[in-house]
Wavefront OBJ file of the C-alpha trace (Angstrom):
o trace
v 9.767 -12.883 -20.718
v 7.913 -15.309 -18.453
v 4.493 -14.755 -16.869
v 5.894 -13.578 -13.544
v 7.976 -10.829 -15.242
v 5.118 -9.812 -17.382
v 2.849 -9.365 -14.441
v 5.482 -7.319 -12.639
v 5.726 -4.949 -15.690
v 1.934 -4.656 -15.857
v 1.712 -3.946 -12.164
v 4.351 -1.218 -12.416
v 2.444 0.585 -15.203
v -0.880 0.118 -13.459
v 0.576 1.782 -10.403
v 1.492 4.714 -12.583
v -2.250 5.073 -13.356
v -2.290 3.328 -16.789
v -5.450 1.364 -17.360
v -5.105 0.320 -21.007
v -2.567 -1.619 -23.021
v -1.830 -0.866 -26.691
v -0.365 -2.676 -29.644
v 1.620 -1.344 -32.572
v -0.278 -1.304 -35.809
v 1.200 -3.561 -38.482
v 2.190 -1.756 -41.686
v -0.233 -2.141 -44.630
v 1.068 -4.490 -47.355
v 2.761 -2.739 -50.260
v 0.527 -2.686 -53.369
v 1.800 -1.631 -56.764
v -0.436 0.972 -58.308
v -0.144 3.782 -60.749
v -2.436 6.078 -58.727
v -1.264 8.585 -56.349
v -0.545 7.144 -52.876
v -3.143 7.689 -50.219
v -2.598 10.463 -47.706
v -0.783 9.479 -44.581
v -3.004 8.411 -41.621
v -3.586 10.724 -38.716
v -0.760 10.847 -36.249
v -2.863 9.405 -33.351
v -3.650 6.322 -35.532
v -0.312 5.677 -37.129
v 1.431 3.992 -34.078
v -0.851 2.959 -31.299
v -4.440 1.746 -31.259
v -6.434 0.752 -28.146
v -6.611 -2.938 -27.808
v -8.115 -4.074 -24.561
v -8.315 -3.158 -20.789
v -5.269 -3.807 -18.654
v -5.763 -7.325 -17.284
v -6.322 -7.782 -13.633
v -3.017 -8.619 -12.001
v -4.416 -10.639 -9.155
v -6.345 -13.876 -9.234
v -10.074 -13.486 -8.787
v -9.815 -15.678 -5.714
v -7.036 -13.733 -3.984
v -7.629 -13.424 -0.258
v -5.679 -12.727 2.855
v -5.202 -16.541 3.597
v -4.024 -17.137 0.114
v -1.487 -14.243 0.468
v -0.230 -15.548 3.765
v 0.104 -18.981 2.124
v 2.142 -17.510 -0.640
v 4.433 -15.782 1.792
v 5.161 -19.172 3.482
v 8.418 -19.355 5.518
v 9.696 -16.308 3.523
v 13.347 -16.101 2.809
v 13.196 -13.649 0.000
v 15.394 -10.940 1.700
v 17.813 -10.624 4.554
v 15.191 -9.732 7.120
v 14.362 -13.400 7.580
v 17.718 -14.039 9.221
v 16.843 -12.478 12.570
v 13.073 -12.840 12.789
v 11.151 -14.949 15.189
v 7.746 -14.801 13.498
v 6.314 -13.269 10.314
v 3.996 -10.450 11.230
v 1.331 -10.550 8.439
v -1.466 -8.291 9.781
v -4.528 -8.456 12.023
v -7.998 -7.162 12.267
v -11.232 -7.163 10.182
v -10.513 -8.476 6.672
v -13.576 -6.585 5.437
v -12.602 -3.407 7.158
v -13.290 -0.083 5.498
v -10.084 1.376 7.002
v -6.547 -0.033 6.924
v -3.663 1.292 8.900
v -0.110 0.659 7.416
v 2.926 0.926 9.605
v 6.706 0.508 9.017
v 7.649 -2.947 10.326
v 7.446 -5.172 13.424
v 9.191 -4.367 16.672
v 10.543 -6.709 19.250
v 7.161 -7.455 20.881
v 5.532 -7.852 17.429
v 8.191 -10.210 16.383
v 7.658 -12.312 19.526
v 3.835 -12.530 19.221
v 3.496 -12.403 15.417
v 0.962 -9.651 15.586
v 1.296 -6.009 14.518
v 1.286 -3.058 16.863
v 1.096 -4.871 20.259
v 4.020 -3.022 21.944
v 3.897 0.491 23.369
v 3.271 2.041 20.047
v 0.469 -0.391 19.428
v -1.118 0.427 22.701
v -1.086 4.105 21.803
v -2.500 3.387 18.348
v -5.417 1.432 20.045
v -6.080 4.465 22.363
v -5.955 6.795 19.333
v -8.450 4.717 17.306
v -10.953 3.956 20.085
v -10.574 7.273 21.958
v -11.066 9.333 18.745
v -13.955 7.194 17.648
v -15.591 7.494 21.138
v -15.271 11.315 21.159
v -16.686 11.562 17.720
v -19.776 9.394 18.682
v -18.577 6.332 16.602
v -18.782 2.771 17.789
v -15.422 1.637 16.622
v -12.844 -0.685 18.231
v -9.375 -1.637 17.124
v -10.559 -5.088 15.934
v -12.964 -3.338 13.484
v -10.119 -2.048 11.367
v -7.135 -3.874 9.740
v -3.530 -3.156 10.663
v -0.427 -4.277 8.811
v 3.136 -3.130 8.027
v 5.243 -2.418 4.909
v 7.602 -5.263 5.853
v 6.543 -8.369 7.641
v 9.799 -9.292 9.399
v 11.515 -7.172 12.155
v 14.492 -5.185 10.852
v 17.641 -5.586 13.028
v 17.501 -3.222 16.025
v 14.335 -1.659 14.596
v 16.203 0.143 11.861
v 14.364 1.578 8.854
v 13.750 -1.101 6.152
v 16.011 -0.853 3.119
v 14.497 -0.108 -0.308
v 14.989 -3.668 -1.660
v 13.283 -5.054 1.517
v 10.380 -2.760 1.087
v 10.113 -3.715 -2.641
v 10.044 -7.452 -1.937
v 7.538 -7.216 0.872
v 5.581 -4.514 -0.969
v 4.131 -7.076 -3.436
v 2.361 -8.709 -0.432
v 1.238 -5.365 1.072
v -0.202 -4.415 -2.312
v -2.131 -7.689 -2.469
v -3.423 -7.243 1.066
v -4.731 -3.746 0.228
v -6.372 -4.875 -2.891
v -7.952 -7.968 -1.285
v -9.370 -5.845 1.509
v -10.276 -2.929 -0.852
v -10.793 -0.429 1.967
v -12.458 2.910 1.668
v -9.322 4.566 2.921
v -5.795 3.889 4.184
v -3.875 5.614 7.000
v -0.133 5.594 6.472
v 1.641 5.710 9.860
v 5.004 7.401 9.428
v 7.478 8.251 6.598
v 8.313 4.626 5.672
v 4.632 3.787 5.066
v 4.139 7.055 3.117
v 7.135 6.336 0.899
v 6.050 2.748 0.275
v 2.495 3.756 -0.664
v 2.973 7.064 -2.413
v 6.642 7.210 -3.465
v 6.944 10.601 -1.815
v 10.308 11.863 -0.614
v 8.934 14.611 1.629
v 8.860 14.082 5.404
v 5.751 13.254 7.418
v 5.494 16.804 8.663
v 4.889 18.059 5.183
v 2.673 15.188 4.078
v 0.483 14.716 7.150
v -3.016 16.065 7.258
v -3.339 15.800 3.422
v -5.109 13.233 1.226
v -3.273 11.300 -1.450
v -4.172 8.174 -3.437
v -2.861 4.672 -3.802
v -4.605 2.842 -6.684
v -7.519 5.195 -6.387
v -7.855 4.502 -2.646
v -7.554 7.686 -0.562
v -4.567 7.757 1.756
v -4.034 9.955 4.820
v -0.535 10.325 6.129
v 0.106 10.920 9.835
v 2.722 10.330 12.442
v 3.846 6.854 13.588
v 2.726 6.118 17.169
v 6.341 5.432 18.211
v 7.267 9.020 17.193
v 4.435 10.303 19.475
v 5.883 8.384 22.356
v 8.966 10.510 22.563
v 8.812 13.244 25.097
v 10.014 15.956 22.679
v 7.244 15.234 20.159
v 4.279 15.773 22.428
v 3.161 18.721 20.306
v 2.669 16.353 17.295
v -0.016 14.344 19.275
v -2.667 17.032 18.543
v -1.923 16.915 14.825
v -2.080 13.138 14.806
v -5.482 13.149 16.520
v -6.707 15.637 14.005
v -5.521 13.402 11.116
v -7.225 10.402 12.610
v -10.410 12.261 13.169
v -10.506 13.304 9.558
v -9.981 9.641 8.486
v -12.730 8.316 10.686
v -15.230 10.883 9.591
v -14.335 10.246 5.851
v -14.800 6.539 6.300
v -17.586 6.174 8.757
v -19.840 9.192 8.329
l 1 2 3 4 5 6 7 8 9 10 11 12 13 14 15 16 17 18 19 20 21 22 23 24 25 26 27 28 29 30 31 32 33 34 35 36 37 38 39 40 41 42 43 44 45 46 47 48 49 50 51 52 53 54 55 56 57 58 59 60 61 62 63 64 65 66 67 68 69 70 71 72 73 74 75 76 77 78 79 80 81 82 83 84 85 86 87 88 89 90 91 92 93 94 95 96 97 98 99 100 101 102 103 104 105 106 107 108 109 110 111 112 113 114 115 116 117 118 119 120 121 122 123 124 125 126 127 128 129 130 131 132 133 134 135 136 137 138 139 140 141 142 143 144 145 146 147 148 149 150 151 152 153 154 155 156 157 158 159 160 161 162 163 164 165 166 167 168 169 170 171 172 173 174 175 176 177 178 179 180 181 182 183 184 185 186 187 188 189 190 191 192 193 194 195 196 197 198 199 200 201 202 203 204 205 206 207 208 209 210 211 212 213 214 215 216 217 218 219 220 221 222 223 224 225 226 227 228 229 230 231 232 233 234 235 236 237 238 239 240 241 242 243 244 245 246 247 248 249 250
């Protein structure tokens, strides 16, 4: 097993909440003796003994520029075939709040920036309007915004699991490098990528979860709120966002 595979295994178990690695005790050498054999060791000591903390999976110098450099002209999955630009993320790299969406749309693909189309304009209004009403001086550029996948899926379809897995390694590095106080997952794709949940947004929204010990609030994706028949969900989304802002900035 090479170093890359080992790090993938360690990252998988770390995401499951494991913080220590163990090694199997070697058997004691057989010694001939006429005396009665010693009693067997306690069960908890007979197989595994704590060895050392789980090593950090990221280099100490990891940063957003380094992650972007590692992505390069990415051709790791089929999404590269139709993209114009990689949409990495934008905003304050020291932000205490990160918004995670699904993937770039047509306008995002053209500009190389996340949430700049109609859904992005609504997200900006939600962030700044909620902050203003709650007495907070917060603008869109004060937070960080990125997506689960960095290339636009064809016809804005939902990203496939393998595409989310490949891009997920870079999303995880982004979140760890920023180390926000909270994450807001926008829509079902972001919720599945971060939490592994199968439930829909209507069941998950308004509740706190955790990704690597960072609190996560799930809410509706702005594109969902733009549809005329979903106007009733806007109030719920504003309530979710208000809870996030008060948690982070109070």
